C-alpha positions as CSV (number, residue, x, y, z in Angstrom):
1,X,-2.6,-24.9,22.9
2,X,-6.3,-24.2,23.2
3,X,-8.6,-24.0,20.1
4,X,-10.7,-21.3,21.6
5,X,-11.1,-19.1,24.7
6,X,-13.3,-21.5,26.6
7,X,-10.8,-24.3,26.1
8,X,-8.1,-22.0,27.4
9,X,-10.0,-21.3,30.6
10,X,-10.6,-25.0,31.1
11,X,-6.9,-25.7,30.6
12,X,-6.0,-23.1,33.2
13,X,-8.3,-24.8,35.7
14,X,-6.6,-28.2,35.2
15,X,-3.0,-27.3,34.7
16,X,-0.4,-24.8,36.0
17,X,1.1,-22.2,33.6
18,X,3.5,-19.3,34.1
19,X,1.9,-17.1,31.4
20,X,-0.9,-17.0,28.8
21,X,-0.5,-16.0,25.2
22,X,-4.0,-14.8,24.3
23,X,-5.0,-14.8,20.7
24,X,-7.7,-12.1,20.2
25,X,-9.8,-13.6,17.4
26,X,-11.1,-17.0,18.5
27,X,-14.4,-18.9,18.0
28,X,-16.7,-19.6,21.0
29,X,-15.0,-17.0,23.2
30,X,-12.7,-14.3,22.0
31,X,-9.6,-13.1,23.7
32,X,-11.1,-10.1,25.5
33,X,-14.0,-12.2,27.0
34,X,-11.6,-15.0,27.9
35,X,-9.3,-12.6,29.7
36,X,-12.1,-11.0,31.7
37,X,-13.3,-14.5,32.7
38,X,-9.7,-15.4,33.9
39,X,-9.4,-12.2,35.8
40,X,-12.7,-12.9,37.6
41,X,-10.9,-15.7,39.4
42,X,-8.6,-14.4,42.2
43,X,-6.4,-17.4,41.6
44,X,-5.2,-15.8,38.4
45,X,-4.7,-12.2,39.6
46,X,-0.9,-12.4,39.0
47,X,-1.0,-14.5,35.9
48,X,0.6,-12.5,33.0
49,X,-1.7,-12.4,29.9
50,X,-0.1,-11.3,26.6
51,X,-2.3,-10.3,23.7
52,X,-1.4,-11.6,20.2
53,X,-3.1,-9.9,17.3
54,X,-2.5,-8.4,13.9
55,X,-4.5,-5.3,15.0
56,X,-2.0,-2.7,16.2
57,X,-4.4,0.2,16.6
58,X,-4.3,2.2,19.8
59,X,-7.9,1.4,20.5
60,X,-7.3,-2.3,20.2
61,X,-4.3,-2.1,22.6
62,X,-6.6,-0.2,25.1
63,X,-9.2,-2.9,24.8
64,X,-6.6,-5.5,25.8
65,X,-5.4,-3.4,28.8
66,X,-9.0,-2.7,29.9
67,X,-9.8,-6.5,29.8
68,X,-6.9,-7.2,32.1
69,X,-4.0,-8.1,29.8
70,X,-0.5,-7.2,30.7
71,X,1.2,-6.7,27.4
72,X,0.8,-6.9,23.6
73,X,2.6,-8.7,20.8
74,X,1.6,-7.7,17.2
75,X,1.7,-10.0,14.2
76,X,3.7,-10.9,12.3
77,X,5.4,-12.2,15.4
78,X,9.2,-11.9,15.4
79,X,11.0,-14.3,17.8
80,X,13.4,-11.7,19.2
81,X,10.5,-9.2,20.0
82,X,8.4,-12.0,21.5
83,X,11.4,-13.0,23.7
84,X,11.7,-9.3,24.9
85,X,8.0,-9.3,25.8
86,X,8.2,-12.6,27.7
87,X,11.3,-11.4,29.5
88,X,9.4,-8.5,30.9
89,X,7.0,-10.9,32.7
90,X,9.1,-14.1,33.2
91,X,12.6,-14.5,34.5
92,X,14.7,-17.0,32.6
93,X,17.7,-18.6,34.1
94,X,21.0,-16.7,33.5
95,X,22.4,-17.4,30.0
96,X,19.2,-18.9,28.7
97,X,16.4,-17.7,26.4
98,X,12.7,-18.0,27.1
99,X,12.2,-19.3,23.6
100,X,13.4,-22.9,22.9
101,X,16.2,-23.2,20.3
102,X,14.8,-24.3,16.9
103,X,16.7,-27.5,17.0
104,X,15.0,-28.5,20.2
105,X,11.6,-27.6,18.9
106,X,12.2,-29.7,15.7
107,X,13.3,-32.6,17.8
108,X,10.3,-32.5,20.2
109,X,7.8,-31.8,17.5
110,X,8.7,-33.9,14.4
111,X,7.0,-32.9,11.2
112,X,4.4,-35.3,9.9
113,X,4.5,-35.5,6.2
114,X,1.1,-34.9,4.4
115,X,-0.1,-36.7,1.3
116,X,2.6,-36.5,-1.3
117,X,2.0,-34.0,-4.1
118,X,4.3,-33.6,-7.1
119,X,6.4,-30.5,-6.6
120,X,6.7,-28.2,-9.6
121,X,10.2,-27.4,-10.8
122,X,11.8,-24.6,-8.8
123,X,9.7,-25.1,-5.7
124,X,11.3,-25.2,-2.3
125,X,11.3,-28.8,-0.9
126,X,10.1,-27.5,2.5
127,X,7.0,-25.8,1.0
128,X,4.1,-27.7,-0.6
129,X,3.2,-24.9,-3.1
130,X,0.4,-26.8,-4.9
131,X,-1.3,-27.4,-1.5
132,X,-0.8,-23.8,-0.5
133,X,-2.4,-22.5,-3.6
134,X,-5.4,-24.8,-3.3
135,X,-5.8,-23.8,0.3
136,X,-5.7,-20.1,-0.5
137,X,-8.5,-20.5,-3.1
138,X,-10.5,-22.6,-0.8
139,X,-10.2,-19.9,1.9
140,X,-11.5,-17.3,-0.5
141,X,-14.5,-19.5,-1.3
142,X,-15.2,-20.1,2.4
143,X,-15.1,-16.3,3.0
144,X,-17.7,-15.7,0.3
145,X,-19.8,-18.6,1.7
146,X,-19.7,-16.9,5.1
147,X,-20.8,-13.6,3.6
148,X,-23.7,-15.4,1.7
149,X,-25.1,-16.8,5.0
150,X,-24.4,-13.5,6.8
151,X,-22.0,-15.2,9.2
152,X,-19.9,-12.0,9.7
153,X,-18.1,-13.2,12.8
154,X,-16.5,-16.1,10.9
155,X,-15.8,-13.7,7.9
156,X,-14.1,-11.3,10.3
157,X,-11.9,-14.0,11.8
158,X,-10.9,-15.1,8.3
159,X,-9.8,-11.6,7.4
160,X,-7.9,-11.3,10.6
161,X,-6.0,-14.5,9.9
162,X,-5.3,-13.6,6.3
163,X,-4.1,-10.1,7.4
164,X,-1.6,-11.7,9.7
165,X,-0.3,-14.3,7.3
166,X,-0.1,-11.7,4.5
167,X,1.9,-9.4,6.7
168,X,4.2,-12.2,7.7
169,X,5.3,-12.8,4.0
170,X,5.3,-9.1,3.0
171,X,2.2,-9.1,0.9
172,X,1.4,-5.6,2.0
173,X,-1.5,-4.9,-0.4
174,X,-3.3,-8.1,0.6
175,X,-2.7,-7.4,4.3
176,X,-4.1,-3.9,3.9
177,X,-7.2,-5.1,1.9
178,X,-7.9,-7.8,4.6
179,X,-7.5,-5.1,7.3
180,X,-10.0,-2.8,5.6
181,X,-12.6,-5.6,5.6
182,X,-11.8,-6.6,9.1
183,X,-12.1,-3.0,10.2
184,X,-15.5,-2.7,8.5
185,X,-16.8,-5.7,10.4
186,X,-15.5,-4.4,13.7
187,X,-16.9,-0.9,13.3
188,X,-19.9,-0.9,10.9
189,X,-20.8,-4.6,10.7
190,X,-22.9,-6.2,8.0
191,X,-22.1,-6.8,4.4
192,X,-18.8,-5.2,3.2
193,X,-19.1,-2.9,0.1
194,X,-18.4,-4.3,-3.3
195,X,-15.4,-2.0,-3.5
196,X,-13.8,-3.6,-0.4
197,X,-14.4,-7.1,-1.6
198,X,-13.1,-6.4,-5.1
199,X,-10.0,-4.8,-3.6
200,X,-9.4,-7.9,-1.5
201,X,-9.9,-10.2,-4.5
202,X,-7.6,-8.2,-6.7
203,X,-4.9,-8.2,-4.0
204,X,-5.2,-12.0,-3.4
205,X,-5.2,-12.7,-7.2
206,X,-2.1,-10.6,-7.6
207,X,-0.2,-12.6,-4.9
208,X,-1.3,-16.0,-6.1
209,X,-0.6,-15.1,-9.7
210,X,2.9,-13.9,-8.7
211,X,3.5,-17.2,-6.9
212,X,2.2,-19.2,-9.9
213,X,4.2,-17.3,-12.4
214,X,7.4,-18.0,-10.4
215,X,6.7,-21.6,-9.7
216,X,4.9,-22.5,-12.9
217,X,6.7,-20.4,-15.6
218,X,5.0,-20.2,-19.0
219,X,6.5,-22.2,-21.9
220,X,7.6,-19.0,-23.5
221,X,9.4,-17.8,-20.4
222,X,11.0,-21.2,-19.9
223,X,12.2,-21.2,-23.5
224,X,13.8,-17.8,-23.0
225,X,15.6,-18.9,-19.9
226,X,17.0,-21.9,-21.8
């Protein structure tokens, strides 16, 4: 896995791959620019390149095709749909899937435990809720810091990532708010309006408050449940 488009191109030069999954929003070199650079090399004329993005607008799909991509996978990414797309461009052996079974993935990529944090009552043992809440607030702070220094490229990538993650967990209002800011950066550029920022903050606060209310119930609610 490459951290940005430039690293992806360098990996292609050094190794042999059957297909490229191209993330659209990347630092250094984005997906469209990276794809055009790959297609400029005749060696990769037949290499399938699949776009992966939360943006499902027709104009975004056309940008992918114009750059030389072969197909499109929208986020949140569902394994069955991803397998269908891969099957259109790669031929698996009879009776097999192009996606590795979850057990095989778990065995080959063991989870490294992070610093232990006391889990609140009712939390799922596989989810570090306290860490997730802290990360979410830190991400909001970094977004505002990016706006303060007019680093709109970074701010747009953050909104793109939040949009995808929110859509994955069904936080529709948050996904829509992030999409509105991302669309602003893509079309108009510059500082988003106060209305857009407040809408995003309200949606994020609502999601995090809902999580906190379920994981950290108030004493009154806890007493009633007893």
